[in-house]
C-alpha positions as a Markdown table, in Angstrom:
| # | Residue | x | y | z |
|---|---|---|---|---|
| 1 | Unk | -37.9 | -13.4 | -16.8 |
| 2 | Unk | -37.0 | -16.4 | -14.9 |
| 3 | Unk | -33.8 | -17.2 | -13.4 |
| 4 | Unk | -31.7 | -19.7 | -14.4 |
| 5 | Unk | -32.9 | -19.3 | -17.9 |
| 6 | Unk | -29.8 | -18.9 | -20.6 |
| 7 | Unk | -30.2 | -16.0 | -23.0 |
| 8 | Unk | -28.7 | -17.4 | -26.4 |
| 9 | Unk | -26.8 | -14.4 | -28.6 |
| 10 | Unk | -27.7 | -14.7 | -32.0 |
| 11 | Unk | -25.8 | -13.9 | -35.1 |
| 12 | Unk | -27.1 | -14.2 | -38.2 |
| 13 | Unk | -25.2 | -15.7 | -41.0 |
| 14 | Unk | -25.0 | -13.1 | -43.4 |
| 15 | Unk | -22.9 | -11.0 | -40.4 |
| 16 | Unk | -21.1 | -14.3 | -39.7 |
| 17 | Unk | -20.1 | -14.7 | -43.4 |
| 18 | Unk | -18.5 | -11.1 | -43.6 |
| 19 | Unk | -16.3 | -12.8 | -41.2 |
| 20 | Unk | -15.1 | -15.5 | -43.1 |
| 21 | Unk | -13.6 | -15.7 | -46.6 |
| 22 | Unk | -14.3 | -18.3 | -49.3 |
| 23 | Unk | -11.1 | -20.5 | -47.8 |
| 24 | Unk | -13.3 | -20.2 | -44.3 |
| 25 | Unk | -10.3 | -18.4 | -42.6 |
| 26 | Unk | -11.2 | -15.3 | -40.7 |
| 27 | Unk | -10.1 | -11.9 | -42.6 |
| 28 | Unk | -10.6 | -8.4 | -41.4 |
| 29 | Unk | -10.5 | -5.4 | -43.2 |
| 30 | Unk | -7.5 | -3.0 | -42.6 |
| 31 | Unk | -9.0 | -0.8 | -39.2 |
| 32 | Unk | -6.7 | 2.4 | -40.2 |
| 33 | Unk | -6.5 | 3.9 | -43.7 |
| 34 | Unk | -3.6 | 2.6 | -45.0 |
| 35 | Unk | -0.2 | 4.2 | -46.9 |
| 36 | Unk | -1.6 | 5.4 | -50.4 |
| 37 | Unk | -4.9 | 6.1 | -49.7 |
| 38 | Unk | -6.5 | 9.7 | -49.8 |
| 39 | Unk | -7.0 | 11.1 | -45.9 |
| 40 | Unk | -10.1 | 12.5 | -46.0 |
| 41 | Unk | -10.9 | 16.3 | -46.0 |
| 42 | Unk | -11.1 | 18.1 | -43.1 |
| 43 | Unk | -14.4 | 19.4 | -41.7 |
| 44 | Unk | -13.1 | 22.3 | -39.3 |
| 45 | Unk | -13.3 | 25.8 | -41.5 |
| 46 | Unk | -10.8 | 27.1 | -39.1 |
| 47 | Unk | -8.5 | 24.4 | -40.4 |
| 48 | Unk | -7.5 | 25.9 | -43.8 |
| 49 | Unk | -5.8 | 22.4 | -45.0 |
| 50 | Unk | -4.3 | 24.1 | -48.5 |
| 51 | Unk | -2.2 | 26.0 | -46.1 |
| 52 | Unk | -0.7 | 22.7 | -44.8 |
| 53 | Unk | -0.1 | 21.4 | -48.1 |
| 54 | Unk | 2.3 | 24.0 | -49.3 |
| 55 | Unk | 4.6 | 22.8 | -46.3 |
| 56 | Unk | 5.4 | 19.2 | -47.8 |
| 57 | Unk | 3.7 | 16.8 | -45.4 |
| 58 | Unk | 1.2 | 17.5 | -42.4 |
| 59 | Unk | 0.8 | 15.3 | -39.4 |
| 60 | Unk | -2.4 | 14.6 | -38.2 |
| 61 | Unk | -2.4 | 13.7 | -34.5 |
| 62 | Unk | -5.8 | 12.2 | -33.2 |
| 63 | Unk | -6.2 | 11.8 | -29.5 |
| 64 | Unk | -9.0 | 11.6 | -26.7 |
| 65 | Unk | -9.3 | 13.5 | -23.7 |
| 66 | Unk | -9.8 | 10.1 | -21.6 |
| 67 | Unk | -6.5 | 8.8 | -22.5 |
| 68 | Unk | -3.8 | 9.1 | -20.1 |
| 69 | Unk | -1.0 | 8.5 | -22.8 |
| 70 | Unk | -2.9 | 11.2 | -25.1 |
| 71 | Unk | -2.4 | 14.1 | -22.3 |
| 72 | Unk | 1.3 | 13.0 | -21.7 |
| 73 | Unk | 1.7 | 13.4 | -25.0 |
| 74 | Unk | 0.8 | 17.5 | -25.5 |
| 75 | Unk | 4.2 | 18.5 | -24.1 |
| 76 | Unk | 6.0 | 16.0 | -26.4 |
| 77 | Unk | 3.8 | 17.3 | -29.3 |
| 78 | Unk | 4.6 | 20.9 | -28.5 |
| 79 | Unk | 8.3 | 20.1 | -28.1 |
| 80 | Unk | 8.3 | 18.8 | -31.2 |
| 81 | Unk | 6.8 | 21.5 | -33.2 |
| 82 | Unk | 8.9 | 24.0 | -31.4 |
| 83 | Unk | 11.9 | 22.4 | -33.1 |
| 84 | Unk | 10.2 | 22.9 | -36.5 |
| 85 | Unk | 10.0 | 19.1 | -37.4 |
| 86 | Unk | 7.0 | 19.9 | -39.7 |
| 87 | Unk | 3.4 | 20.8 | -39.5 |
| 88 | Unk | 0.9 | 19.1 | -37.6 |
| 89 | Unk | -2.9 | 19.5 | -37.0 |
| 90 | Unk | -4.2 | 18.1 | -33.4 |
| 91 | Unk | -7.3 | 15.9 | -33.6 |
| 92 | Unk | -9.2 | 15.7 | -30.4 |
| 93 | Unk | -12.7 | 14.4 | -29.0 |
| 94 | Unk | -14.0 | 16.5 | -25.9 |
| 95 | Unk | -15.9 | 19.5 | -25.1 |
| 96 | Unk | -15.0 | 22.8 | -26.8 |
| 97 | Unk | -14.1 | 24.4 | -23.1 |
| 98 | Unk | -11.5 | 21.8 | -22.9 |
| 99 | Unk | -9.9 | 22.5 | -26.6 |
| 100 | Unk | -9.8 | 26.1 | -25.2 |
| 101 | Unk | -8.1 | 25.4 | -22.1 |
| 102 | Unk | -5.4 | 23.2 | -24.1 |
| 103 | Unk | -4.9 | 25.8 | -26.6 |
| 104 | Unk | -4.6 | 28.3 | -24.1 |
| 105 | Unk | -2.6 | 26.1 | -21.8 |
| 106 | Unk | 0.4 | 24.8 | -24.4 |
| 107 | Unk | -0.2 | 27.1 | -27.3 |
| 108 | Unk | 0.6 | 25.2 | -29.7 |
| 109 | Unk | 1.8 | 26.9 | -33.5 |
| 110 | Unk | -0.9 | 24.8 | -35.1 |
| 111 | Unk | -4.5 | 24.0 | -35.3 |
| 112 | Unk | -6.4 | 22.2 | -32.9 |
| 113 | Unk | -9.7 | 20.7 | -33.8 |
| 114 | Unk | -12.2 | 18.9 | -31.8 |
| 115 | Unk | -13.3 | 15.5 | -33.8 |
| 116 | Unk | -16.4 | 13.6 | -32.9 |
| 117 | Unk | -15.3 | 9.9 | -31.5 |
| 118 | Unk | -18.0 | 8.5 | -34.1 |
| 119 | Unk | -15.8 | 10.6 | -37.2 |
| 120 | Unk | -12.8 | 9.2 | -35.4 |
| 121 | Unk | -13.6 | 5.9 | -36.0 |
| 122 | Unk | -15.5 | 5.8 | -39.0 |
| 123 | Unk | -14.1 | 8.8 | -41.3 |
| 124 | Unk | -10.7 | 8.9 | -40.0 |
| 125 | Unk | -10.6 | 5.0 | -39.0 |
| 126 | Unk | -8.6 | 5.7 | -36.3 |
| 127 | Unk | -8.1 | 1.9 | -34.3 |
| 128 | Unk | -6.7 | 3.7 | -30.8 |
| 129 | Unk | -5.6 | 6.8 | -29.5 |
| 130 | Unk | -3.1 | 8.8 | -29.9 |
| 131 | Unk | -2.6 | 7.6 | -33.4 |
| 132 | Unk | -1.1 | 9.6 | -36.6 |
| 133 | Unk | -1.2 | 10.0 | -40.0 |
| 134 | Unk | 1.5 | 11.8 | -42.1 |
| 135 | Unk | 0.1 | 13.3 | -45.1 |
| 136 | Unk | 2.0 | 14.9 | -48.0 |
| 137 | Unk | 1.0 | 17.8 | -49.7 |
| 138 | Unk | -1.1 | 15.6 | -52.7 |
| 139 | Unk | -3.6 | 14.5 | -49.7 |
| 140 | Unk | -2.0 | 11.0 | -49.8 |
| 141 | Unk | -1.2 | 9.3 | -46.5 |
| 142 | Unk | 2.5 | 8.2 | -46.8 |
| 143 | Unk | 2.6 | 6.7 | -43.3 |
| 144 | Unk | 0.5 | 6.0 | -39.9 |
| 145 | Unk | 0.9 | 4.5 | -36.5 |
| 146 | Unk | 1.6 | 5.4 | -32.9 |
| 147 | Unk | 2.4 | 9.3 | -32.6 |
| 148 | Unk | 5.5 | 8.1 | -30.4 |
| 149 | Unk | 7.2 | 6.9 | -33.5 |
| 150 | Unk | 6.6 | 10.3 | -35.4 |
| 151 | Unk | 7.6 | 12.3 | -33.2 |
| 152 | Unk | 10.8 | 10.2 | -32.1 |
| 153 | Unk | 12.0 | 10.1 | -35.5 |
| 154 | Unk | 10.5 | 13.3 | -37.0 |
| 155 | Unk | 8.2 | 12.8 | -39.9 |
| 156 | Unk | 10.1 | 10.5 | -42.1 |
């Protein structure tokens, strides 16, 4: 490699065209799942999704172990659940040992499951953490967004 040589970034035309609509304006598909979409099935056998369908709506909260705002949210989430505001499932990335420590420390009255970062992004379409989906008994998403909005105002 020669010093001073400029490297070029190549973008294929088909990739570039995906960013533009026919009018030449930038377009972007929704990052998160939207209201009215069906929430993807939960793969963890420890989470009996059918149990939560009986309770009306369920708040699926997604956190990352490397997110300071997510870690600060955990005591608030426990308090919210303790006030009987609704059912929840905490979905986090990280190691099994980290999950066990969180479960032991907070003693949440709801399931805590591990989800790979790629699964958060691709399957659940989480744009950032902490993030939540409110899912009704039918499996349809009725609301989504920042977790603090759900915890401040209940579940809708």
